[in-house]
N, C-alpha and C positions, 0 to 999 in steps of 0.2 A: 646347638647340637655339634656344629663344626668345632667349637672350642673344646668339647669333651673328647672328641676323637683325636684332635691334635695334642691335647694334654695327655691322653692315654698313650699315644704313640711316643711321645717324648719320654714318659716314664719307662715304658717297655724298652725302648732303645737305650736309655740310660742304664737300666739294670743289665741289659744284655752286654753292653760295652764294658761295664764294670766287672761282670762275670768273666768275659773273655780276657780282660786285662789282668785279672787276678792270678791267672795260671800262665805258666810259661809253655812253650811249644812242647817241651819234654813232658810236662804234666798232662797236656791234652792228649799226647800220643799214648801215655800210660792209661788214661781213661778210655780212649778208643780201643786200645788193645784188650783191656779188661772186659769191655762190653762185647767185643768180638769173640773172645774166648767163651764167655758165658752164653752168648747166643748160639755158638757152635755146639756147645754141650747139650743145650736144650733141644736144638734141632735134630742132632744125632739121636738123642734119647727118644724123641717123638717117632722118628722113622724106624728105630730099632723095635719099638713097641708094635709098630704096624707089620714089620716083616718077620718078626720072631714067630708068631703063630703059624705062618705059612711054612716055615722050616720044620716046625714040630709035627705038623700033619703029614709030612712026606713020609 
């Protein structure tokens, strides 16, 4: 059982390091920025749907 866990962790860490090494810092910042913009849009949309009916009923 221990061999399976160590083999899995070796593969996972190998793929993770290969993925992190494939992109430069500028690429990672572009990805993080895009995810941040998309999450902000969806969060604002969610709260706008919640607050809009209360403004209409005034």
